[in-house]
C-alpha positions in Angstrom: 74.0 -36.0 -48.1 76.1 -33.8 -50.3 79.8 -33.4 -49.4 81.6 -30.2 -50.4 84.8 -30.7 -48.5 87.0 -30.6 -51.6 86.6 -27.1 -53.0 89.5 -26.8 -55.3 92.1 -25.3 -53.1 95.1 -27.3 -54.2 96.4 -24.9 -56.8 96.1 -21.9 -54.5 97.7 -23.7 -51.5 100.7 -24.7 -53.6 101.3 -21.2 -54.6 101.5 -20.0 -51.0 104.6 -22.0 -50.1 107.6 -19.8 -49.2 105.8 -16.6 -50.0 106.7 -13.7 -47.6 104.9 -10.4 -47.3 107.4 -7.6 -47.9 105.3 -4.4 -47.6 102.0 -3.6 -46.0 99.5 -1.0 -44.6 97.5 -0.9 -41.5 94.1 0.9 -41.2 92.0 1.4 -38.1 88.3 2.1 -38.2 85.6 2.2 -35.5 81.9 2.2 -34.9 79.7 3.2 -31.9 76.0 3.3 -31.2 73.8 4.7 -28.5 70.2 3.4 -28.3 67.0 3.2 -26.3 64.8 0.2 -26.9 61.7 -1.6 -25.5 60.5 -5.2 -25.7 56.9 -5.7 -24.6 57.7 -9.1 -22.9 61.4 -8.7 -22.0 62.1 -8.8 -18.3 64.2 -5.7 -18.6 61.4 -3.8 -20.5 62.8 -0.4 -21.7 66.5 -0.1 -21.6 69.4 2.2 -22.7 72.4 0.6 -24.3 75.6 1.4 -26.2 77.8 -0.6 -28.6 81.4 0.0 -29.6 83.9 -1.7 -31.8 87.3 -1.0 -33.3 88.6 -2.8 -36.4 92.2 -3.3 -37.4 92.8 -4.2 -41.1 96.3 -4.9 -42.4 97.2 -5.6 -46.0 100.4 -6.3 -48.0 101.8 -8.1 -51.0 104.2 -11.0 -51.1 107.2 -11.2 -53.4 105.1 -13.7 -55.4 102.4 -11.2 -56.1 99.8 -12.4 -53.7 97.7 -10.0 -51.6 97.5 -10.8 -47.9 94.9 -9.3 -45.6 94.4 -9.5 -41.9 91.5 -8.1 -39.9 90.7 -8.1 -36.2 87.9 -6.6 -34.2 87.8 -5.3 -30.6 84.3 -5.4 -29.3 83.4 -4.7 -25.7 80.1 -6.4 -26.2 81.4 -9.6 -27.8 79.4 -12.6 -26.7 82.0 -15.3 -27.5 83.5 -15.6 -24.1 86.8 -14.0 -25.1 86.2 -10.6 -23.6 86.9 -7.7 -26.0 88.2 -9.9 -28.8 85.7 -10.7 -31.5 85.8 -11.4 -35.3 89.1 -12.0 -36.9 90.4 -13.6 -40.1 93.4 -13.8 -42.5 93.2 -14.1 -46.3 95.6 -14.5 -49.2 95.0 -14.6 -52.9 95.1 -12.9 -56.3 92.8 -12.1 -59.2 94.1 -15.1 -61.1 94.0 -17.7 -58.2 91.1 -16.5 -56.2 91.2 -15.8 -52.4 91.6 -18.2 -49.5 90.4 -16.9 -46.1 90.6 -18.5 -42.7 88.1 -17.2 -40.1 89.3 -17.7 -36.5 86.0 -16.4 -35.2 82.8 -14.8 -36.7 82.9 -16.2 -40.2 79.8 -17.2 -42.3 79.8 -20.3 -44.5 79.3 -19.7 -48.2 75.5 -20.2 -48.0 75.0 -18.3 -44.7 76.9 -15.3 -46.0 74.0 -14.7 -48.4 71.1 -16.1 -46.4 70.0 -13.0 -44.4 66.3 -12.9 -45.1 65.0 -10.2 -47.4 63.5 -8.5 -44.4 66.8 -8.4 -42.6 66.5 -11.3 -40.1 63.8 -9.7 -38.1 63.5 -12.6 -35.7 67.2 -12.9 -34.9 67.8 -9.2 -34.6 65.0 -8.6 -32.1 62.7 -11.3 -30.7 64.9 -14.5 -30.8 67.4 -13.2 -28.2 65.0 -11.2 -26.1 62.4 -14.0 -25.6 64.9 -16.8 -25.1 63.1 -18.9 -27.8 66.2 -19.2 -29.9 65.0 -22.6 -31.1 62.7 -20.8 -33.4 65.6 -18.9 -35.0 66.3 -19.4 -38.7 68.8 -22.3 -39.2 71.6 -22.6 -41.7 74.7 -24.7 -42.4 77.6 -24.9 -39.9 80.1 -22.1 -39.7 81.5 -19.4 -37.4 84.8 -20.4 -35.9 87.7 -22.2 -37.6 86.1 -21.7 -41.0 87.9 -21.8 -44.4 86.3 -19.8 -47.3 87.6 -19.9 -50.9 86.4 -17.3 -53.4 87.0 -18.4 -56.9 88.5 -16.0 -59.5 86.0 -14.3 -61.8 84.6 -16.9 -64.2 82.1 -14.6 -65.9 80.9 -11.1 -65.6 78.5 -10.7 -62.8 79.1 -14.1 -61.3 80.8 -14.7 -57.9 81.2 -18.2 -56.5 82.5 -19.2 -53.0 83.1 -22.5 -51.2 83.7 -23.1 -47.5 84.5 -25.8 -45.1 83.9 -25.7 -41.3 85.9 -27.9 -39.0 84.2 -26.6 -35.9 82.0 -29.3 -34.4 81.7 -32.0 -31.8 81.7 -34.9 -34.2 84.8 -33.9 -36.3 83.0 -34.7 -39.5 83.1 -31.2 -40.9 80.6 -29.3 -43.0 80.8 -27.8 -46.5 78.9 -25.1 -48.3 78.7 -23.4 -51.7 77.4 -20.0 -52.6 76.7 -18.2 -55.9 75.8 -14.5 -56.5 74.7 -13.1 -59.9 74.7 -9.4 -60.6 74.8 -9.5 -64.4 71.5 -7.6 -64.9 71.4 -3.9 -63.8 69.6 -3.5 -60.5 69.2 -7.2 -60.0 71.0 -9.4 -57.5 70.2 -13.2 -57.3 71.8 -15.4 -54.6 71.8 -19.1 -54.2 73.5 -21.2 -51.5 73.6 -24.8 -50.3 75.3 -26.1 -47.1 75.7 -29.0 -44.8 75.3 -28.9 -41.0 77.2 -31.7 -39.3 78.2 -29.6 -36.3 77.2 -32.1 -33.7 76.6 -35.9 -33.5 72.9 -35.1 -33.2 72.8 -32.7 -36.2 72.9 -34.0 -39.7 71.2 -31.7 -42.2 71.2 -30.0 -45.6 70.4 -26.3 -46.1 69.4 -24.4 -49.2 68.7 -20.7 -49.6 67.6 -18.4 -52.5 67.2 -14.6 -52.6 66.5 -12.0 -55.2 66.7 -8.2 -54.8 65.8 -5.7 -57.5 66.4 -2.0 -57.4 64.6 0.4 -59.7 65.1 4.1 -59.1 64.3 4.8 -55.5 62.5 1.5 -54.8 64.1 -1.7 -53.9 62.2 -5.0 -53.5 63.5 -8.3 -52.2 62.2 -11.8 -51.6 63.9 -14.8 -50.0 63.3 -18.5 -49.2 65.3 -21.1 -47.3 64.9 -24.7 -46.3 66.6 -26.8 -43.6 66.2 -30.5 -44.1 67.2 -32.6 -41.1 67.6 -36.4 -41.0 64.9 -36.2 -38.3 62.0 -34.7 -40.1 60.6 -33.2 -36.9 63.5 -30.7 -37.0 62.8 -29.4 -40.6 62.3 -25.7 -41.1 61.3 -23.2 -43.8 61.7 -19.5 -43.8 60.1 -17.1 -46.2 60.5 -13.3 -46.3 60.0 -10.2 -48.4 60.9 -6.5 -48.0 60.2 -3.2 -49.8 62.4 -0.1 -49.3 62.0 3.4 -50.5 64.8 6.0 -50.7 63.2 9.3 -50.0 66.4 11.3 -50.5 70.1 10.8 -50.2 69.7 11.1 -46.4 66.3 9.5 -45.7 65.1 5.9 -46.4 62.1 3.8 -45.2 61.5 0.0 -45.5 58.9 -2.5 -44.5 59.3 -6.3 -44.4 57.7 -9.5 -43.2 59.2 -12.9 -42.2 57.6 -16.2 -41.6 59.3 -19.2 -39.9 57.7 -22.6 -40.1 59.1 -25.3 -37.8 57.9 -28.8 -38.2 57.1 -29.4 -34.5 55.3 -26.0 -34.1 51.5 -25.8 -34.2 51.6 -22.2 -35.6 54.1 -20.3 -37.8 56.3 -17.6 -36.2 55.4 -14.4 -38.0 57.2 -11.1 -37.8 56.9 -7.8 -39.5 58.7 -4.5 -39.1 59.2 -0.9 -40.4 62.5 0.9 -40.3 63.3 4.6 -41.0 66.8 6.0 -41.1 68.4 9.4 -41.6 72.1 9.7 -42.6 74.3 12.7 -42.1 78.0 12.3 -42.7 79.2 9.5 -40.5 76.1 9.4 -38.4 72.9 7.3 -38.9 69.8 7.8 -36.9 67.5 4.8 -37.1 63.9 4.2 -35.8 62.5 0.6 -35.8 59.1 -0.9 -34.8 58.6 -4.6 -35.1 55.9 -7.1 -34.1 55.9 -10.9 -33.8 53.1 -13.4 -33.4 53.3 -17.0 -32.2 56.9 -16.6 -30.9 56.8 -19.9 -29.1 55.5 -21.8 -32.1 51.8 -21.9 -31.0 48.9 -19.5 -31.0 48.1 -20.0 -27.3 51.4 -19.5 -25.4 52.0 -17.0 -22.6 53.4 -13.7 -23.9 53.0 -15.1 -27.4 52.6 -11.9 -29.3 55.5 -9.4 -28.9 56.2 -5.8 -29.9 59.6 -4.2 -30.1 60.9 -0.7 -30.9 64.3 0.9 -30.9 65.7 4.4 -31.5 69.4 4.6 -32.1 72.2 6.8 -33.3 75.3 5.1 -34.8 78.6 6.6 -35.8 81.5 5.5 -38.0 85.0 6.9 -37.7 
């Protein structure tokens, strides 16, 4: 199994000694959403909900020329067991040395940061949570809390490289990851990532992901593929996805995507598809979604196996 624990942080770490921030700024932004949604096989059926969060972002520069950033989110709906406190991180770096970030909560390893499927994680964002069949969710390398991410300085135009190390896990072995994003061709973004998952004694796996998105005029097309290889072959997984989006105007856009999840133990692939339409006006976005999923329990004969989901929401940024 590959080991990415050493990701070239020595030079940056040495430069941080005895540096003190001498000036800074603090910005506060927020977001809110009101929505009505319906899941065909959710015990709650149709429901009305709201989401709110406030983000604090501070920045400053040390007397050694390093930029320091701190961010913290207050989220009433946070599901991490800490009440209103959610994602938070601190970072320090420069154009020459790169940037080192430590995520206390809510971080994504260098591969997971680019692994959202081309269709936008249809399963995770709708059916995975509602049906309680999270075992069929797309898998990736370890990350989340207590995560270190190092973004290398620019090595070439259009190339961005990051490395990460996660210490969060029951077996204390740690998990590394690498990610590369290429934007050197106009309209094209290509992302490649590889990661480990040693988060528990029972989990020992490698993860790879690839995604390409190309925008031409008002049309954007994307395709993605990821593979999760476990030491126990029965836990292997592949996820393939594609998406096509059309920008009707500056205010209106429409997209359609499909996602297929193949788990080794399942007798049938989990297949999802969905269409999304959105209207933007200033700081408000009105969104309508309609998704469908087949074989949600990994078979073609399960109870409540085929699901439908729709959601109408209005979100606001301030």
